[in-house]
N, C-alpha and C positions, 0 to 999 in steps of 0.2 A: 438258350435253346440252340441245339445243333441243327444245322441246315442239312437236308437230305442230299446225298451225292447225286450228281447229274446222271441221267439215264441214257442208254444207247437205244437204237431202234428195236432191239430185242427185249427191251424192258429191264435190262440188267444195268449194273454200274458201268458207266462210260470208261472204257479202257484207253490208254495212251495211243495216239496215232503215230507220232514221231518226235524223237528228241535229237535226231541227227539226220537231217537238219531239224532244228526246233520249229515246230509249226503251231498253228492255232491263232485265233484272234488275239488271245492274251499272251501268245508265245510261251505257253506252258506245256506244249507237247500234246495237248488234248484239243478236241474240236468243240470246246465250250463256246457258249454264245451268251449274249445279253441284248438288251434293247439298243445299245449303241452299235452293235454289229449289224449294220444295215445290209451287208452282203450275206449274212447267215453262213459263216464259214463252218459248216456243220458236217460235211461229207468227208470222211477219211478215205481218200482215193490213193490207189497205188499207180504211180505214173507209168505211162507207156510212151514210146517214141511218137506214136500216132497222136495221142492226146496232147503231148507237149508241142508238137508241130501245129495242131489245131488251135491250141490256146494262144500261141504266138501269132498265128494268122488272124485271130479275132481281137488282137490287141492286148493280150496279157501274157507277156514273155516270162515264163517261169523257168526257162532253161539257161538264161544268161546270168552269170554271177553279177551281183551288185554289192561290191565290198562296202560302199558307203552305208548300206543298210544291213550289213552283216548277213547278207544273203548269198549262199554259195552257188545258187542255181541248182535246179532239179535235174535228175537224170532218170531214165527208166528204172523202175524198181523202188524209187524213193516214195515214201508216203507223205501226204500233204492234206491239210484241211482245205477243201475247195468250197467255194460259194455254191450253195445248193442250186441256184438258178443256172450257174455255169455248167454244173454237172448235168442238169436236165437238158440244157441246150446241146451239150456234147452227145447226150443220148439220142436226142432228136436228129442229130446230124450223123449218127452211126459211128461215133468214135469215143464213146465214154470209157473211162478207165475202170478197172476193177475197184470194188469198194470193200473196206474192212468194216463189216456191220457192227462188230464189237466196239469199234472206236468212232462210229458215226452217231452223232447226237440225235436224240429223239425229235428235236425240232426240225431236223432235215425233212421229216415227213409232212411238215406244213407246206412244203414246196414240191418235194419229189414223192410220188406215190411209192408206198412200200414195195409193191410188186416190181417196180423198176429197180429199186435198190437191190432187191433179192436177185433179180435177173443178172446183175453185175457183181454179185457177191464173190469175194476172193477166198472166202473160207467156207 
């Protein structure tokens, strides 16, 4: 039996978020998730300088390269699968990045209301 493809928040097949750098809980370029993904890395966000500074300030430095983990560091314009709760926190603080709705997993709406995702839509 074939498994149905994962869906995005628009109810369509989940599109890739980024393969350069490679993102996702499974490092497959998609914002796929599973029960082991306690952070729900489901929001495909387009990085901004403001968000990267905010993320570093709250303890998750996404901009500094970490070669030991094959992580190049993110820069403005890069796409990355963010934890849904971190995205919502950034929204509440007024510095949420743009969101690629086509590459944002439907399970993001378990944490982030759809209207907030739409408010930050990049497309």
